[in-house]
N, CA and C of each residue as an Amber inpcrd file, in Angstrom:
protein
   750
  82.5760000 121.5860000 117.6300000  82.6680000 120.4650000 117.0910000
  81.3510000 119.4890000 117.1650000  80.7150000 119.1990000 116.0560000
  79.7570000 118.4700000 116.7870000  79.6670000 116.8870000 116.6010000
  78.6930000 115.9100000 116.6770000  78.7600000 114.7670000 116.9730000
  79.3340000 113.8870000 115.6880000  78.5960000 114.6230000 114.4210000
  78.7440000 114.5520000 113.0120000  80.6120000 114.6460000 112.8950000
  80.5580000 115.1910000 113.0870000  82.6160000 115.9500000 112.9180000
  82.8210000 115.8150000 113.4390000  82.7460000 115.0000000 114.8240000
  83.8400000 113.9440000 115.6350000  83.4230000 112.4180000 115.0750000
  82.3240000 112.3100000 114.5940000  82.5530000 110.3350000 114.0190000
  82.9780000 110.5940000 112.7140000  82.9850000 111.7390000 112.2390000
  83.9350000 111.8260000 110.5230000  85.8420000 111.9020000 110.4910000
  85.9800000 112.5400000 111.7680000  87.3930000 112.6240000 112.3840000
  87.3190000 111.2100000 112.4030000  86.9770000 110.4330000 113.6720000
  87.1710000 109.3260000 114.1720000  87.6150000 108.4260000 112.7940000
  86.8230000 108.1400000 111.6500000  86.4270000 107.4400000 110.9310000
  87.8210000 107.7100000 109.9790000  88.2900000 108.8830000 109.5990000
  88.9690000 109.6760000 109.0590000  90.4990000 109.2880000 109.5320000
  90.3520000 108.8680000 110.8270000  91.6060000 109.1200000 111.3960000
  91.9880000 107.2420000 111.2360000  90.7720000 106.4030000 111.3930000
  90.5890000 104.9210000 111.1410000  91.5790000 104.7240000 109.6280000
  90.5550000 105.3730000 109.1610000  90.9590000 104.9590000 107.0420000
  92.4960000 105.3830000 106.6680000  92.8460000 106.1910000 107.3580000
  94.4550000 106.9400000 107.4920000  95.2240000 106.2250000 108.0020000
  94.7830000 105.3770000 109.2970000  96.3720000 104.2880000 110.2210000
  95.8260000 103.2530000 108.8080000  95.0610000 102.9540000 108.6710000
  94.9790000 101.4450000 107.7320000  95.2880000 101.6670000 106.1710000
  95.2080000 102.7520000 105.5430000  95.3790000 103.2360000 103.9510000
  97.3970000 103.4460000 103.8940000  97.6050000 103.8380000 105.4170000
  99.1770000 103.7560000 105.8380000  99.7160000 102.6190000 105.8870000
  99.0920000 101.5840000 106.8130000 100.1920000 100.5940000 106.5340000
  99.6290000  99.4230000 105.5790000  98.3940000  99.5410000 104.9110000
  99.0830000  98.6420000 103.0810000  99.8840000  99.8110000 102.2060000
  99.7510000 100.9350000 101.8910000 100.1700000 101.4960000 100.6160000
 100.8290000 103.1680000 100.7390000 100.4490000 104.3120000 102.1530000
 101.1080000 105.2620000 102.2890000  99.2340000 106.0170000 101.9650000
  99.9010000 107.4840000 102.4440000  98.9410000 108.2760000 101.6970000
  97.8760000 109.0760000 102.4410000  97.9360000 108.2660000 103.5890000
  96.7180000 108.4100000 105.0380000  96.3980000 110.0510000 104.8620000
  97.8650000 110.8420000 105.2940000  97.4450000 112.4000000 104.8620000
  96.5190000 112.7730000 104.0890000  96.0280000 112.3620000 102.6660000
  94.8770000 112.7700000 102.0140000  93.6930000 112.8370000 102.8850000
  94.1560000 111.1750000 103.3260000  92.1580000 111.1520000 104.4940000
  92.2380000 112.2230000 105.4270000  93.3990000 112.3930000 106.2040000
  93.0820000 113.3130000 107.6510000  92.8540000 114.5430000 107.0820000
  93.4700000 115.2640000 106.1560000  93.0770000 116.5520000 105.6810000
  92.1250000 116.9760000 105.1380000  91.6290000 115.7650000 104.2500000
  90.7840000 115.9310000 103.3010000  89.2540000 115.7600000 104.4520000
  89.1790000 115.3110000 105.3210000  88.2410000 115.2270000 106.4730000
  88.4670000 116.7650000 107.2420000  89.4040000 117.5090000 107.7100000
  89.4570000 118.5890000 108.1690000  88.7900000 119.8180000 107.4450000
  89.5660000 119.5640000 106.1880000  88.3790000 120.4590000 105.5290000
  87.3480000 120.2060000 105.3620000  86.7280000 119.1950000 105.1880000
  85.2400000 119.1220000 104.7780000  84.1740000 119.3910000 106.2440000
  85.0970000 119.4400000 107.6430000  84.4550000 119.7640000 108.6910000
  84.5660000 121.3470000 109.4530000  85.1920000 122.0830000 108.2980000
  85.8320000 123.9250000 108.1070000  86.7120000 123.8040000 108.9650000
  87.7560000 122.9680000 109.0450000  88.8540000 123.6320000 110.0010000
  90.2660000 124.1700000 108.3890000  90.5550000 125.5110000 108.7480000
  91.2600000 126.5160000 107.9080000  92.6410000 125.3270000 107.3800000
  92.8330000 125.6300000 106.2590000  93.7400000 124.5110000 105.1600000
  95.0970000 124.8540000 105.9230000  95.6700000 125.8770000 107.0730000
  96.8270000 125.4230000 107.4890000  96.8600000 124.7260000 108.5700000
  95.8060000 125.0880000 109.5470000  95.1750000 124.1500000 110.7580000
  95.2170000 122.6090000 110.2940000  94.3710000 122.4680000 109.1400000
  94.3370000 120.7560000 108.3320000  95.8090000 120.7540000 108.4110000
  96.6280000 121.1120000 107.7790000  97.6300000 121.0280000 107.5870000
  98.3540000 120.4240000 108.6490000  98.9700000 121.2980000 109.5260000
  99.5330000 121.1050000 110.6730000  98.9000000 119.8270000 111.4330000
  97.9870000 119.9610000 111.9590000  96.7910000 118.5800000 112.6680000
  97.1430000 117.4210000 112.0860000  97.5080000 117.1480000 110.7040000
  97.9730000 115.9800000 110.1160000  99.1150000 115.5060000 110.2810000
  99.9580000 116.3580000 110.6770000 101.4290000 116.1980000 110.7920000
 101.4870000 115.7540000 111.9670000 100.7850000 116.2640000 112.8600000
 100.1650000 115.5570000 114.2160000  99.9750000 114.0590000 114.7790000
  98.8990000 113.6720000 114.1230000  97.8590000 112.8400000 113.6240000
  98.5130000 111.5280000 113.2590000  99.6850000 112.2160000 112.3210000
 100.6710000 110.8170000 111.3170000 101.8630000 110.7530000 112.1870000
 102.1000000 111.3910000 113.1450000 103.1690000 111.3400000 113.8370000
 103.3940000 109.8930000 114.4350000 102.2800000 109.1660000 115.2540000
 102.8390000 107.8300000 115.9290000 102.9930000 106.6080000 115.0770000
 101.7100000 107.0790000 113.4560000 102.3700000 105.6750000 112.2960000
 104.2250000 105.6960000 111.9300000 104.7950000 107.3350000 112.0730000
 106.2140000 107.2890000 111.6760000 106.9080000 106.7350000 112.5850000
 106.4890000 106.7470000 113.6700000 107.0080000 106.5190000 115.0150000
 107.3470000 104.5390000 115.4160000 106.1990000 103.9590000 115.0830000
 106.3030000 102.8840000 114.8180000 106.9150000 102.0640000 113.6380000
 106.4240000 102.5120000 112.6620000 107.4380000 102.3560000 111.2490000
 108.5870000 102.4210000 111.2950000 109.1240000 103.3900000 112.0820000
 110.7390000 103.2070000 112.3290000 111.3290000 102.3030000 113.4760000
 109.9850000 101.3670000 114.6360000 110.8130000 100.5630000 115.2620000
 110.7960000  99.0800000 114.9290000 109.9230000  99.3600000 113.6280000
 110.0430000  98.4650000 112.6160000 110.9580000  98.0880000 112.2310000
 111.7250000  98.8730000 111.6850000 113.2300000  98.4610000 111.4230000
 114.3400000  98.9350000 112.0250000 113.8420000  98.6650000 113.1910000
 115.0920000  99.3480000 114.0290000 116.6040000  98.3630000 114.0700000
 116.2360000  96.9160000 113.3620000 117.2660000  96.2940000 113.6330000
 118.3510000  96.9380000 112.1470000 116.9160000  97.0960000 111.6540000
 118.6140000  97.4760000 110.1210000 118.7280000  99.4080000 110.5140000
 118.2630000  99.7990000 111.0430000 118.6590000 101.3820000 111.6490000
 119.8270000 101.1260000 112.3140000 120.0950000 100.1880000 113.4530000
 121.4070000  99.9630000 114.6030000 122.4780000  99.5560000 113.1820000
 122.3650000  99.3460000 112.2990000 123.5840000  99.3520000 111.4040000
 124.3140000 100.5240000 110.4210000 123.2380000 101.6520000 110.9450000
 124.0050000 102.7680000 109.8640000 123.3750000 103.8190000 110.4990000
 122.4250000 103.8650000 111.7360000 122.0820000 105.3680000 112.0300000
 123.4430000 106.3610000 112.5060000 124.7710000 106.1690000 112.6060000
 125.5760000 107.0700000 112.8830000 126.1100000 107.4860000 111.2630000
 125.9820000 106.8030000 110.3030000 126.1650000 107.4370000 109.0270000
 125.2820000 108.3010000 108.7640000 124.3060000 107.8220000 109.2420000
 122.6700000 109.4610000 108.5170000 122.7230000 110.2200000 109.3650000
 123.3670000 110.0640000 110.6200000 123.1970000 111.6100000 111.7050000
 123.2380000 113.2450000 110.2210000 123.7420000 112.7320000 109.6590000
 124.2270000 114.0750000 108.8540000 123.0630000 114.5390000 108.1270000
 122.2290000 112.8930000 107.6430000 120.7270000 113.5770000 107.0290000
 119.6820000 113.8670000 107.6700000 119.8120000 113.4650000 109.1840000
 118.9230000 114.0300000 110.5950000 118.9240000 114.9030000 110.4700000
 120.2670000 115.6690000 110.7730000 120.6870000 117.5620000 110.7690000
 120.0690000 118.2460000 109.6710000 120.4820000 117.7250000 108.4470000
 119.6940000 118.2880000 107.1000000 117.9580000 117.7920000 107.1630000
 117.8030000 117.2200000 107.3550000 116.1760000 117.1300000 107.6420000
 115.5490000 117.9220000 108.7550000 116.8070000 118.0650000 109.6510000
 115.8050000 119.3140000 110.3460000 115.5670000 120.5340000 110.2190000
 116.4230000 120.9190000 109.6500000 116.7230000 121.6310000 109.2610000
 115.9340000 122.3140000 107.9510000 115.8680000 121.4980000 107.2810000
 114.5790000 121.1590000 105.7530000 113.2100000 121.4790000 106.3140000
 113.0310000 120.9100000 107.5500000 111.6840000 120.7250000 107.6390000
 111.4790000 122.0200000 108.7040000 112.3470000 122.4510000 109.5220000
 112.2390000 123.6890000 110.2850000 111.8280000 125.0110000 109.0570000
 113.0810000 125.2150000 107.9500000 112.4890000 126.1850000 107.2140000
 110.6580000 125.7580000 106.1300000 110.5480000 124.4610000 105.7770000
 109.0500000 124.4580000 105.2580000 108.1600000 124.8550000 106.3660000
 108.3520000 124.5380000 107.8330000 106.9530000 124.5640000 108.3350000
 107.2120000 126.1910000 109.2600000 108.3210000 126.9940000 108.9260000
 108.1220000 127.9440000 109.0380000 107.7850000 129.2460000 107.8090000
 107.7510000 128.5440000 106.3550000 107.4690000 129.2660000 105.2720000
 105.5410000 129.0580000 105.7920000 105.4880000 127.7990000 105.8610000
 104.0690000 127.8290000 106.0020000 103.2270000 128.5510000 106.9480000
 103.3190000 129.0400000 108.2470000 103.0200000 129.6590000 109.2860000
 103.5140000 131.3870000 108.7690000 104.3200000 131.3350000 108.2300000
 104.4880000 133.3210000 107.6050000 102.9990000 133.3850000 106.2530000
 102.4850000 132.1130000 105.7010000 101.3970000 132.3720000 105.1760000
 100.0570000 132.7980000 105.3550000  99.2510000 133.2330000 104.8880000
  98.0840000 133.7040000 105.3550000  96.6460000 132.1910000 104.8010000
  95.9610000 132.1650000 105.5670000  95.1170000 130.9660000 105.1060000
  94.6770000 131.4790000 103.6120000  94.2640000 132.5440000 103.4230000
  94.3440000 132.7530000 102.0820000  95.2640000 132.2960000 101.3040000
  96.2370000 132.4460000 101.4740000  97.1800000 132.2170000 100.5880000
  97.6570000 130.5470000 100.1570000  97.9340000 129.7200000 101.5710000
  97.7670000 128.7820000 101.5930000  96.6420000 127.8950000 100.6040000
  95.3970000 128.6440000 100.8440000  94.2430000 127.9770000 100.2420000
  94.7700000 127.9640000  98.6060000  95.0480000 128.8970000  98.1750000
  95.2440000 129.1740000  96.5730000  96.3670000 128.1490000  96.1310000
  97.0250000 127.4410000  96.9810000  98.0350000 126.8370000  97.0820000
  97.6860000 125.5760000  96.7840000  96.9800000 125.0940000  97.9220000
  96.4760000 123.8110000  98.4710000  96.5090000 122.5710000  97.0590000
  95.1060000 123.1770000  96.2370000  94.7910000 122.2120000  94.8990000
  96.0270000 121.9730000  94.0840000  96.9330000 122.4760000  93.8080000
  97.8500000 122.3280000  93.3490000  99.0410000 121.5650000  94.1120000
  99.3470000 121.6870000  94.8290000 100.0690000 120.8520000  95.9160000
  99.5700000 119.7570000  96.1160000  98.1730000 119.3330000  96.0870000
  97.3340000 118.3270000  96.2340000  97.5180000 117.6630000  94.7770000
  97.6040000 117.9170000  93.6870000  97.4470000 117.4090000  92.5940000
  98.7760000 116.7780000  92.1830000 100.1300000 117.8300000  92.8350000
 101.2520000 117.2400000  92.3380000 101.8410000 115.6500000  93.6900000
 101.2260000 116.2060000  94.6910000 101.4370000 115.2400000  95.6450000
 100.7580000 114.0750000  95.5950000  99.3210000 113.8080000  94.7600000
  98.3760000 112.9220000  94.1650000  98.8140000 112.1240000  92.7430000
  99.4130000 113.0820000  91.7520000 100.4780000 112.4980000  91.0150000
 101.9670000 111.7240000  91.3520000 102.6480000 112.3110000  92.2860000
 103.9220000 111.7880000  93.1710000 103.8200000 110.3520000  93.6030000
 102.2460000 110.1640000  94.4130000 101.9710000 108.6700000  95.3290000
 101.2890000 107.7880000  93.9580000 100.3770000 108.2160000  92.6380000
 100.2260000 107.4640000  91.7720000 101.6030000 106.4510000  91.2580000
 102.4620000 107.4270000  90.9660000 103.6140000 106.9510000  90.2240000
 104.7620000 106.7120000  91.7000000 104.4520000 106.4330000  92.4030000
 105.0570000 105.5150000  93.6280000 105.5170000 104.1020000  93.4000000
 104.3650000 102.8450000  92.7050000 105.1530000 101.9080000  92.3500000
 106.3310000 101.8770000  91.3690000 106.7700000 102.7520000  90.4390000
 107.2660000 102.9390000  89.1680000 108.7990000 104.1000000  90.0900000
 108.6200000 104.3780000  91.2400000 109.9910000 105.2790000  92.1590000
 110.7010000 104.5670000  92.8870000 109.9340000 103.2860000  93.1350000
 110.6820000 102.8710000  93.5800000 111.9750000 102.5090000  93.8910000
 113.3230000 102.4300000  94.6270000 114.8330000 102.3900000  94.0360000
 114.8230000 100.6090000  93.3650000 115.6440000 100.9440000  92.9490000
 116.8660000  99.5270000  92.1780000 116.9070000  98.8060000  93.5200000
 116.5740000  97.5640000  93.7040000 117.3780000  96.3860000  94.7940000
 119.0150000  96.9460000  94.3620000 119.5740000  96.7080000  95.5610000
 120.8650000  96.0160000  95.3710000 121.5570000  95.3040000  96.4190000
 121.0980000  94.0790000  96.3640000 121.2990000  93.2390000  97.4150000
 123.0260000  93.1280000  97.6240000 123.1210000  93.7180000  99.1070000
 124.3100000  92.8730000  99.5760000 125.0500000  94.3790000  99.9520000
 124.4420000  96.0250000  99.7030000 125.6710000  97.1790000  99.3770000
 124.8190000  97.6940000 100.9520000 125.6310000  98.2740000 101.3960000
 125.9090000  99.1650000 102.8950000 124.9560000 100.7960000 102.1630000
 124.2700000 100.9200000 103.5530000 123.2800000 102.0920000 103.3350000
 124.6360000 103.6530000 103.0410000 124.8640000 103.8300000 102.1390000
 125.8630000 104.7520000 102.1660000 124.9850000 106.2460000 101.9990000
 125.3030000 107.0300000 103.2040000 124.7700000 108.3340000 103.4650000
 125.9750000 109.3990000 103.1200000 125.2500000 110.6670000 103.3310000
 126.2390000 112.1950000 103.0330000 126.6550000 112.5360000 102.0950000
 126.6460000 111.7600000 101.0590000 126.7480000 112.7190000  99.4590000
 126.3460000 113.8210000  99.4320000 127.3020000 114.8060000  98.5530000
 126.5540000 116.1400000  98.3720000 125.4260000 116.1270000  98.1030000
 125.0650000 115.1470000  96.3940000 123.4390000 115.1600000  95.7360000
 122.3730000 114.9910000  96.7100000 122.8430000 113.5000000  97.6680000
 122.1570000 112.9800000  98.3940000 121.3760000 114.2030000  99.4220000
 122.5150000 114.7750000 100.0470000 121.7810000 116.4060000 101.3940000
 121.6530000 117.0840000 100.5060000 121.4150000 117.4390000  99.4980000
 120.9970000 118.4760000  98.6500000 119.3370000 118.4300000  98.3100000
 119.4340000 116.5700000  97.9570000 117.5750000 116.1590000  98.0470000
 117.0930000 115.7790000  99.0140000 117.5600000 115.8010000  99.7490000
 117.5890000 115.4400000 101.4000000 116.7610000 116.6580000 102.1430000
 117.1300000 117.8450000 101.8640000 117.0350000 119.0900000 102.2100000
 115.8820000 119.4430000 101.6020000 115.6160000 119.5940000 100.2180000
 114.4150000 119.8620000  99.7810000 113.4340000 119.1850000  99.7850000
 113.4260000 118.0440000 100.1660000 112.2950000 117.0810000 100.4680000
 111.9000000 117.2790000 101.2910000 112.8380000 117.3380000 102.6470000
 112.3740000 117.9600000 103.8500000 111.8280000 119.4670000 103.6770000
 112.0450000 120.4370000 102.8940000 111.4670000 121.2530000 102.7960000
 109.8560000 121.2340000 102.8020000 109.7810000 120.2360000 101.5470000
 108.3420000 120.3190000 101.2510000 107.7610000 119.4760000 102.5950000
 108.3470000 118.1600000 102.7350000 107.3890000 117.8360000 104.2630000
 106.9670000 118.9120000 105.2540000 108.0880000 119.6630000 105.5730000
 107.4760000 120.5070000 106.7530000 106.6930000 121.1070000 106.2800000
 106.5210000 121.7490000 104.9120000 105.6050000 122.4610000 104.4450000
 104.0030000 122.3180000 104.3420000 104.2870000 121.4850000 103.4090000
 102.9560000 120.2380000 103.3510000 103.5220000 118.5260000 103.0380000
 103.1100000 117.6520000 104.0930000 103.2300000 116.7870000 103.8970000
 103.2170000 115.2530000 103.4140000 101.6870000 115.7530000 102.2430000
 101.2350000 114.5300000 101.6170000 102.2770000 114.0350000 100.3300000
 102.2570000 113.0480000 100.4020000 103.1230000 112.4890000  99.4810000
 104.8080000 112.1290000  99.6030000 105.2860000 113.2560000 100.8630000
 105.9600000 113.2190000 101.4750000 107.2900000 111.7540000 101.5230000
 106.3310000 110.7090000 102.0580000 107.0990000 109.6310000 102.1370000
 107.7860000 108.9420000 100.3450000 106.6440000 109.4100000  99.4160000
 106.9630000 108.6140000  98.3530000 108.8740000 109.4000000  97.2730000
 107.9580000 110.3430000  97.9310000 109.2220000 111.8720000  97.6250000
 110.6730000 111.0530000  97.6630000 110.7670000 111.0250000  98.9510000
 111.9400000 110.7930000  99.9160000 112.2320000 109.5030000  99.3850000
 111.8020000 108.5310000  99.3350000 112.2630000 107.4540000  99.0790000
 112.8440000 107.1500000  97.5430000 112.1310000 107.7780000  96.4960000
 112.3660000 108.1870000  95.2800000 113.9620000 108.6030000  95.3170000
 114.2070000 109.2870000  95.8210000 115.3710000 110.6060000  96.2300000
 116.8420000 109.9120000  96.8950000 115.9120000 109.0470000  97.6490000
 117.3320000 108.2000000  98.7180000 117.3580000 106.7550000  97.4870000
 116.7260000 106.6070000  96.7080000 116.9020000 105.4800000  95.6260000
 118.0750000 106.0230000  94.6080000 118.2840000 107.2830000  94.4390000
 119.0340000 107.8270000  93.4630000 120.0260000 108.5990000  94.3740000
 120.1480000 108.6300000  95.4370000 121.5800000 108.9750000  95.8580000
 122.6020000 108.3530000  96.5910000 121.5680000 107.2020000  97.3030000
 122.1620000 106.4170000  98.3740000 122.6110000 105.0030000  97.7850000
 122.9330000 104.6490000  98.7040000 123.3000000 102.9070000  98.3260000
 122.6750000 102.4150000  99.3570000 122.1760000 100.8980000  99.1280000
 121.7110000 100.0530000 100.1710000 120.2640000  99.2890000  99.5040000
 120.1180000  98.1680000  99.7700000 118.7850000  97.4810000  99.2430000
 117.6910000  98.3100000  99.6000000 116.2210000  97.7570000  99.1610000
 114.8690000  98.3730000  99.6360000 114.9350000  98.3520000 101.3070000
 115.1590000  97.9300000 101.9130000 114.2530000  98.0350000 103.1060000
 115.4620000  98.6180000 103.9620000 116.6040000  98.4280000 103.2420000
 117.5630000  99.7810000 104.0670000 116.9530000 101.4410000 103.8030000
 116.6750000 101.2730000 102.3750000 116.4920000 102.9460000 102.3120000
 115.0140000 103.2120000 102.4990000 114.1200000 102.2430000 102.9220000
 112.9030000 102.1460000 103.4380000 113.1820000 102.5050000 105.3610000
 113.9880000 101.5320000 105.8910000 114.4430000 102.1770000 107.1480000
 115.0010000 103.4270000 107.2230000 116.1600000 103.9220000 106.4900000
 116.3630000 105.2590000 106.3990000 115.0030000 106.2410000 106.0670000
 113.9330000 106.0780000 105.1780000 113.1910000 107.0190000 104.5790000
 112.4730000 107.2390000 106.1320000 112.3260000 106.1320000 107.0390000
 111.3770000 106.0830000 108.3110000 112.0290000 106.7470000 109.1870000
 113.0380000 106.6960000 109.3640000 114.0260000 107.1580000 110.4450000
 114.0750000 109.2710000 109.9940000 114.1540000 109.1450000 109.0280000
 114.0560000 111.0880000 108.3860000 112.8430000 111.4270000 109.0090000
 112.1780000 110.4650000 108.4520000 110.4350000 111.2270000 108.7110000
 109.8410000 111.3500000 110.0510000 110.4110000 110.5570000 111.1440000
 110.5080000 111.1010000 112.4660000 111.0130000 112.7110000 112.6550000
 112.2720000 112.2420000 112.3510000 113.0220000 113.8880000 112.4300000
 111.8370000 115.2560000 111.8650000 111.3310000 114.7790000 110.4540000
 110.7580000 115.9160000 109.8040000 109.8710000 116.5020000 110.1450000
 109.2060000 115.1820000 110.8320000 107.4360000 115.1450000 111.0790000
 107.4120000 115.9970000 113.2150000 108.6580000 115.6220000 113.7050000
 109.2090000 116.3850000 114.8670000 109.0780000 117.9440000 115.1250000
 110.0560000 117.9540000 114.0540000 110.3700000 119.8670000 114.2560000
 109.4280000 120.1140000 113.2920000 108.5290000 119.8970000 112.3820000
 107.1550000 120.5890000 112.0160000 106.3280000 120.2480000 112.8920000
 106.1730000 119.3480000 113.5790000 105.0920000 119.6280000 114.9230000
 105.6030000 120.6620000 115.9690000 106.9130000 120.6890000 115.9910000
 107.4060000 121.1580000 117.0700000 107.1890000 123.0900000 116.7650000
 107.1060000 123.6330000 115.7020000 106.7480000 124.6190000 115.4590000
 105.4270000 124.7590000 115.0350000 104.5250000 123.6640000 114.5580000
 103.4460000 124.1570000 114.2820000 102.4890000 124.5430000 115.9510000
 103.1560000 123.3490000 116.9850000 102.9780000 123.5190000 118.1190000
 102.9540000 125.0600000 118.4620000 104.2900000 125.4670000 118.5730000
 104.6090000 126.6780000 119.1360000 103.8150000 128.2330000 118.6930000
 103.6710000 127.4440000 117.4050000 102.7820000 128.5940000 116.1930000
 101.2880000 128.6610000 116.9370000 100.6220000 127.5070000 117.2700000
  99.0870000 127.3290000 117.8030000  98.2790000 127.0260000 116.6990000
  98.5880000 126.3040000 115.9510000  97.8410000 125.9380000 114.7500000
  97.9520000 124.8830000 114.6510000  98.0130000 123.7960000 115.8270000
  96.9760000 122.4830000 115.6130000  95.9920000 122.5430000 116.6990000
  94.8640000 122.1590000 116.0380000  93.5210000 122.2250000 116.2500000
  93.5650000 120.7310000 117.2980000  93.8440000 120.9080000 118.6660000
  93.8300000 119.6480000 119.3100000  92.8940000 118.6090000 119.4560000
  91.2180000 119.4830000 119.7630000  90.1840000 118.4890000 119.9370000
  90.3080000 117.5720000 118.6030000  90.5540000 118.1660000 117.6750000
  90.4490000 117.3690000 116.1480000  91.5090000 115.9470000 116.4030000
  92.7870000 116.2740000 116.7730000  93.4140000 115.9130000 116.7280000
  93.6280000 114.3050000 117.8890000  92.9270000 114.6020000 119.1110000
  92.9800000 114.1520000 119.9130000  91.5780000 112.4590000 119.2500000
  90.7760000 113.3610000 118.6970000  89.8240000 112.3440000 118.1460000
  89.8540000 111.5140000 116.9760000  91.0720000 112.3520000 116.3270000
  91.4080000 111.3300000 115.0230000  92.7840000 110.2360000 115.4820000
  93.3260000 110.5290000 116.6890000  94.9360000 109.4770000 117.0960000
  93.9900000 108.3590000 117.2430000  93.1920000 108.5400000 118.1200000
  93.1280000 106.7870000 118.3640000  92.3940000 105.7020000 117.4140000
  91.5170000 106.6710000 116.3930000  91.1920000 105.8270000 114.9400000
  92.2450000 105.7230000 114.5140000  93.2230000 106.5000000 114.1490000
  94.4430000 106.1990000 113.5340000  95.2250000 104.8040000 114.0410000
  95.1720000 104.8270000 115.4560000  95.8240000 103.2920000 116.0910000
  95.1190000 102.3210000 115.7440000  93.5590000 102.3990000 116.0000000
  92.9660000 101.0240000 115.5160000  93.2490000 100.6490000 113.8330000
  93.0260000 101.9310000 112.8620000  93.1920000 101.7850000 111.3730000
  94.6140000 101.3980000 111.1250000  95.6210000 101.4030000 111.8950000
  97.1800000 100.6570000 112.0480000  97.0520000  99.4440000 111.9810000
  96.2500000  99.3160000 112.9990000  96.4240000  97.5060000 113.4250000
  95.3630000  97.1900000 112.7260000  94.4360000  97.3100000 112.0990000
  93.2820000  96.8500000 110.6500000  94.0870000  96.7350000 109.5060000
  94.9590000  97.5780000 109.2890000  95.6560000  97.6140000 108.1620000
  96.5570000  96.4520000 108.1420000  96.7330000  95.6060000 109.2270000
  97.6570000  94.2640000 109.1420000  96.7520000  93.1800000 107.9100000
  95.7030000  93.5440000 108.7430000  94.3810000  92.2710000 108.3800000
  94.2990000  92.9550000 107.1870000  93.7350000  94.2350000 106.5100000
  93.4070000  94.3940000 104.9100000  94.9480000  93.9730000 104.4800000
  95.8260000  94.2930000 104.4780000  97.3810000  94.0070000 103.5930000
  97.1430000  92.9270000 102.9330000  96.9980000  91.6830000 104.3950000
  96.3780000  90.7070000 103.3600000  95.2410000  89.9580000 102.7800000
  94.1180000  91.1320000 102.6520000  93.0310000  90.7590000 101.8780000
  92.5000000  91.4360000 100.6300000  93.1490000  92.4570000 100.9290000
  92.8750000  93.8630000 100.1240000  93.9510000  94.0750000  99.2980000
  93.9150000  94.2330000  97.3620000  95.2870000  94.4290000  96.9200000
  95.5620000  95.6930000  96.8750000  96.5880000  95.8500000  96.6610000
  97.3690000  97.4960000  97.4490000  96.8540000  98.2400000  96.1000000
  96.7950000  98.0040000  95.0750000  96.3270000  98.9200000  94.4540000
  94.8360000  99.6590000  93.9180000  94.3260000  98.5910000  95.0410000
  93.2520000  98.8500000  95.1070000  92.7210000 100.2750000  96.0180000
  93.7950000 100.3510000  97.3580000  94.0810000 100.7500000  98.0360000
  94.8730000 102.4540000  98.0370000  95.8470000 101.8720000  96.7130000
  96.1300000 103.0860000  95.8900000  95.4060000 104.1490000  95.3910000
  93.9590000 103.3360000  94.4860000  93.2810000 103.7960000  93.9380000
  92.5190000 104.8460000  94.5170000  92.0720000 104.1250000  95.4940000
  91.5900000 105.0170000  96.4970000  92.2160000 106.1780000  97.1780000
  93.3930000 106.2600000  97.2210000  94.0210000 107.7880000  98.0710000
  94.2430000 107.9930000  96.6660000  94.0260000 107.9300000  95.5970000
  94.4250000 108.5910000  94.7440000  93.3030000 109.8960000  94.1830000
  91.8400000 108.4710000  94.5970000  90.6630000 109.5540000  94.2090000
  90.2680000 110.2640000  94.7540000  90.8680000 110.3050000  96.6880000
  90.7730000 111.0220000  97.5100000  91.2740000 112.7350000  97.3980000
  93.0160000 112.3390000  96.7760000  93.5180000 113.4700000  96.4460000
  93.0470000 114.2750000  94.9060000  92.5510000 113.9520000  94.1090000
  91.7510000 114.1190000  93.0330000  90.3080000 114.8610000  93.6090000
  89.7040000 114.4260000  94.7260000  88.6910000 115.0550000  94.8050000
  89.0110000 116.2540000  95.3850000  90.1120000 116.2460000  96.8770000
  90.1780000 116.9400000  97.7200000  91.0660000 118.6600000  96.4350000
  91.8260000 117.9810000  95.4160000  91.6260000 118.9140000  94.5050000
  90.5620000 119.9560000  94.0950000  89.7310000 119.3880000  93.0660000
  88.6080000 119.3200000  92.9550000  88.1420000 120.6090000  93.8510000
  87.9440000 119.6790000  94.7130000  86.8880000 120.5510000  96.2880000
  88.0170000 122.3520000  96.5620000  89.2500000 122.5400000  96.5510000
  89.6970000 123.1610000  96.3870000  89.1980000 124.4110000  95.3820000
  89.9460000 123.9400000  94.3450000  89.4350000 124.1020000  92.4410000
  88.0380000 125.0740000  93.2520000  87.4910000 124.2320000  93.1240000
  85.7930000 125.0660000  93.1140000  85.4800000 126.0980000  94.1710000
  85.8280000 125.6040000  95.3380000  85.9390000 126.6610000  96.8040000
  86.3450000 127.4290000  96.7320000  88.2890000 127.7530000  95.9240000
  88.7140000 128.7800000  95.9680000  87.8540000 129.5830000  94.9060000
């Protein structure tokens, strides 16, 4: 890893943390930076999961007061999420880098489209409703989302918030709190599988994690001054650039 590579990765971690704080989609940035410095796609995907994990933890802690009201009822979805993430991450490890590389541009296009549609996929607020979990439809949707999250995390948060809005009760903040809680479970299981499979690039991760922490702090400042639409447009542009990059490279 050259000095230029390290600087690029640190900057990508910073931008990723800031983007996640404002609009989400930081995975596109870290995955893209590692791709540009020559990290194989499976390793880049797995390492992105590691670098994004601290952000999932802090987002969940921010909703701790809401989570206290429904965490017992959400345990079933946590278990389902763990099994889904396990399946998705094991499927990823079963693929070769060339096989996964062939899928990456299509996954990026799908994730970018999902992210771009995020504002229209937000659940309709249901003030006063308690979060209701455990329905068959909700369990099935969460399992599918968890498989995707374990396999390729970009766009997972938008997808999960959309499916929870369709299958669970509760206002937007309750659903977002539930989403963050489940994202921690999915990411933790995926990271355990990736670490045991030896596909995490630790030097790159160690460079990006401090950048992500600083970016998350700076993102609070950005959120007050930069319109979310601009940040969302930046993330969509990154996603499309990466898809084009993998299409032409493949």
